[in-house]
C-alpha positions in Angstrom: 0.0 0.0 0.1 2.8 2.4 0.8 4.1 2.0 -2.8 0.7 2.9 -4.2 0.6 6.0 -2.0 4.1 7.1 -3.0 3.0 6.9 -6.7 0.6 9.7 -6.2 1.4 13.4 -6.0 -0.7 16.4 -5.3 -0.8 17.4 -8.9 -2.4 14.1 -9.9 -5.1 14.5 -7.2 -5.8 18.1 -8.1 -6.0 17.0 -11.8 -8.7 14.3 -10.9 -10.6 16.8 -8.8 -10.6 19.4 -11.7 -11.7 16.9 -14.2 -14.5 15.8 -12.0 -15.6 19.4 -11.7 -14.9 20.3 -15.4 -15.1 17.1 -17.4 -13.6 18.7 -20.6 -9.9 18.4 -21.4 -9.7 22.0 -22.9 -11.5 23.6 -19.9 -9.7 21.5 -17.3 -6.3 22.2 -18.8 -7.1 25.9 -18.8 -8.1 25.7 -15.1 -4.9 23.9 -14.2 -2.8 26.3 -16.4 -1.2 23.3 -18.3 -1.3 22.1 -21.8 -3.9 19.6 -23.1 -1.1 17.1 -23.7 0.2 17.4 -20.1 -3.4 16.9 -18.9 -3.8 13.8 -21.1 -0.5 12.5 -19.6 -1.8 13.0 -16.1 -5.1 11.3 -16.9 -3.3 8.3 -18.3 -1.2 8.0 -15.2 -4.4 8.2 -13.0 -6.0 5.5 -15.0 -3.1 3.2 -14.5 -2.9 3.9 -10.7 -6.6 3.5 -10.1 -7.1 0.8 -12.6 -10.2 2.4 -14.1 -10.9 4.5 -17.3 -12.2 7.2 -15.0 -13.7 9.2 -17.9 -15.3 8.1 -21.2 -16.2 10.4 -24.1 -19.7 11.8 -23.9 -22.2 10.5 -26.5 -22.7 14.1 -27.7 -18.9 14.2 -28.6 -18.4 17.2 -26.3 -16.5 16.6 -23.1 -16.4 13.5 -21.0 -18.5 11.5 -18.5 -17.1 10.2 -15.2 -17.2 6.4 -14.7 -19.0 5.2 -11.6 -15.7 4.6 -9.9 -14.5 8.2 -10.6 -17.9 9.5 -9.3 -17.5 7.4 -6.1 -14.1 8.9 -5.4 -15.3 12.5 -5.7 -16.6 13.1 -2.1 -13.5 11.6 -0.4 -11.2 13.3 -2.8 -12.7 16.7 -2.0 -12.3 16.0 1.8 -8.7 14.8 1.3 -7.7 18.0 -0.6 -9.4 20.1 2.0 -7.4 18.4 4.8 -4.2 18.8 2.8 -5.0 22.5 2.3 -5.5 22.8 6.1 -2.2 21.0 6.7 -0.3 23.4 4.3 -1.9 26.5 5.8 -1.4 25.5 9.4 2.2 26.7 9.3 1.3 30.0 7.7 -1.9 31.1 9.3 -3.5 31.2 12.8 -7.2 31.7 13.6 -7.3 32.6 17.3 -11.2 32.4 17.4 -11.0 28.7 16.6 -7.6 27.7 18.1 -7.4 25.2 20.9 -3.6 25.8 21.4 -2.1 25.9 24.8 0.2 28.8 25.4 2.7 28.9 28.3 4.4 32.0 29.6 7.2 31.6 32.2 7.3 34.6 34.5 8.2 35.2 38.2 5.5 36.4 40.5 6.2 40.1 40.0 5.8 40.4 36.1 3.0 37.8 36.2 1.1 39.9 38.8 1.6 42.9 36.6 0.7 41.4 33.2 -1.8 38.6 33.9 -4.8 40.7 35.2 -5.0 42.5 31.8 -3.6 39.8 29.5 -5.9 37.0 30.5 -9.3 38.7 29.7 -7.7 40.1 26.4 -6.5 36.5 25.6 -9.9 35.0 26.3 -11.7 37.5 24.2 -9.4 36.9 21.2 -9.0 33.1 21.6 -12.0 31.7 23.6 -11.2 28.1 23.1 -7.3 28.3 23.7 -5.6 28.0 27.0 -2.9 30.0 28.7 -0.7 28.9 31.5 1.6 31.1 33.7 4.5 29.0 35.1 7.5 29.8 37.3 10.7 29.8 35.2 13.7 27.6 35.8 16.1 30.4 34.9 19.1 28.0 34.5 17.2 26.1 31.8 14.9 28.8 30.4 16.8 28.9 27.0 16.4 25.1 26.7 12.8 25.1 27.6 12.1 27.9 25.0 14.0 26.0 22.3 12.1 22.8 23.1 8.7 24.5 23.1 8.0 23.7 26.7 7.6 27.4 27.2 6.4 30.0 24.5 7.6 33.2 26.2 9.7 34.2 29.2 9.3 37.5 31.0 12.3 38.5 33.1 15.1 40.9 33.7 17.8 41.5 31.1 20.3 39.5 32.9 17.9 36.5 33.1 18.0 35.9 29.4 20.5 34.0 27.3 22.5 35.3 24.2 20.7 32.9 21.8 17.2 34.3 22.7 15.4 37.2 21.1 14.6 39.9 23.5 12.3 42.9 23.5 11.8 45.4 26.3 8.3 45.3 27.9 8.5 48.2 30.3 10.7 50.1 32.7 9.5 49.9 36.3 9.9 52.0 39.4 9.3 51.2 43.1 6.8 52.8 45.4 6.0 52.3 49.1 2.5 51.3 50.2 0.7 51.4 53.4 -3.0 50.6 54.3 -5.6 53.3 54.1 -6.1 54.8 57.6 -2.5 54.0 58.7 -1.8 55.7 62.0 1.2 57.6 60.7 -1.1 59.6 58.4 -0.6 60.4 54.6 2.3 62.8 54.7 5.3 61.9 52.5 7.6 59.3 54.0 10.8 60.5 55.7 13.9 58.3 55.8 13.4 58.1 59.6 9.8 56.9 59.3 10.8 54.5 56.7 13.5 52.9 58.8 11.4 52.9 62.0 8.4 51.3 60.4 7.8 47.5 60.3 8.3 46.2 56.7 6.8 43.5 54.8 9.3 41.8 52.4 8.6 39.5 49.5 11.2 36.8 49.2 10.5 34.8 46.1 13.0 32.1 47.1 11.3 31.9 50.5 12.0 33.0 54.1 14.6 35.8 53.7 14.4 39.1 55.5 16.7 41.1 53.5 16.9 42.2 49.9 17.5 45.0 47.4 15.9 47.7 49.6 18.3 46.8 52.5 21.3 46.9 50.2 20.2 50.4 49.1 19.8 51.5 52.7 23.2 50.1 53.6 24.8 52.4 51.0 23.5 55.4 52.9 24.4 53.9 56.3 20.8 53.0 57.2 18.8 49.8 58.0 15.1 48.9 58.4 13.0 46.4 60.4 11.6 43.6 58.3 9.2 41.7 60.5 7.2 39.7 57.8 8.5 37.7 55.0 6.1 36.2 52.4 6.8 34.4 49.1 3.8 35.6 47.0 3.1 39.1 45.6 -0.6 38.3 45.6 -0.6 38.0 49.4 1.1 41.4 50.0 -2.1 43.6 49.6 -4.0 41.4 52.1 -1.2 41.6 54.7 -0.8 45.3 54.2 -4.5 45.9 54.6 -4.7 44.2 57.9 -1.4 45.4 59.5 0.6 48.6 60.0 3.4 47.2 57.9 4.7 49.1 54.8 6.1 47.5 51.7 8.0 48.8 48.8 7.1 47.0 45.5 6.7 47.8 41.8 4.3 50.7 41.0 2.4 48.7 38.3 1.6 46.0 40.8 0.5 48.3 43.7 -1.6 50.7 41.6 -4.2 47.9 41.3 -4.9 48.2 45.0 -5.1 52.0 45.4 -8.6 51.6 46.7 -7.1 50.1 49.9 -3.6 51.3 49.9 -1.9 54.7 50.0 1.2 54.9 47.8 4.3 57.1 48.4 7.7 57.6 46.7 10.4 55.8 48.8 12.6 58.3 50.7 15.8 56.8 49.3 17.1 56.4 45.7 16.2 53.1 44.1 17.1 52.1 40.6 14.5 51.7 37.9 14.5 48.2 36.5 13.4 46.8 33.1 11.4 43.8 32.2 12.1 42.0 29.0 10.1 39.6 26.8 12.3 36.6 25.6 11.5 34.0 22.9 13.6 31.5 20.8 14.4 32.3 17.2 12.7 29.2 15.9 9.4 30.8 16.8 10.1 34.1 15.0 7.7 33.5 12.1 5.2 31.3 13.8 1.8 33.0 13.4 0.3 31.9 16.7 3.5 33.0 18.5 3.4 36.3 16.8 -0.2 36.8 17.9 0.7 36.0 21.5 3.8 38.3 21.5 1.6 41.2 20.1 -0.9 40.5 22.9 1.6 40.7 25.6 3.3 43.8 24.2 -0.1 45.5 23.8 -0.8 44.8 27.6 2.7 46.1 28.5 2.1 49.2 26.5 -1.3 49.8 28.2 0.2 49.4 31.7 2.9 51.9 30.7 0.4 54.4 29.6 -1.5 54.0 32.8 1.5 55.2 34.7 1.8 58.5 32.8 
């Protein structure tokens, strides 16, 4: 059977389909943009492969009439060519409205918390049958995971990427300090003394640490703070802040979502702005579905940037 299949090519199948629709050598050849002799050669080959005349001259002398065997082949031939057309177009087109593809974005808690609330509803509106997963990245193996397709996109700092990956800046981010509405210290700007005397909530993504980037910045100016609570999840931070007198310094884009329960202030010490990049593997550069997802993420990042202005 494999030998019989290998004897066919798409040109023969398209020729048979055209002859079934236009059972006239002149008309069919014009449709196929080939000569009549080339069409006759293809028809001879089809007759040999299918062991049937396929078409016989019409009694009127004009055109041909399909044999019962050729007529019986027509419905399945139509479906076969449609499936082949879908196969060919799969690599060149993407219909988000009907896609059931699963997309995976690797991102730490911080960028995931910034992007996911806006990205997910936009994604669901554009691709209602597709799925999206946010996963924590294994930074040591992220290039390998992107290359193998285990992850579609990685969101991280510039230093988290690898030279072989394509990178695009998503946004530049700054830090703000948050306290609960009705905090006993009031709503005046934070002084460095108040900042150092307050109890602080720290997010330790690796878990259990009570010192971080803020403490390093304080040490540079000869100061230190009191970190009394350490949590591992950004999502938990607004809940803890709302029920305690702790303060916390986190990315502005994240904290702005909770301005109905939190007051935000510029930190009373210089803190560097940091950037978030979008990374993907070069082999996905021209994949239509991947391009669609990248545009979606970039659109959300641009929107969150505009909201800060």
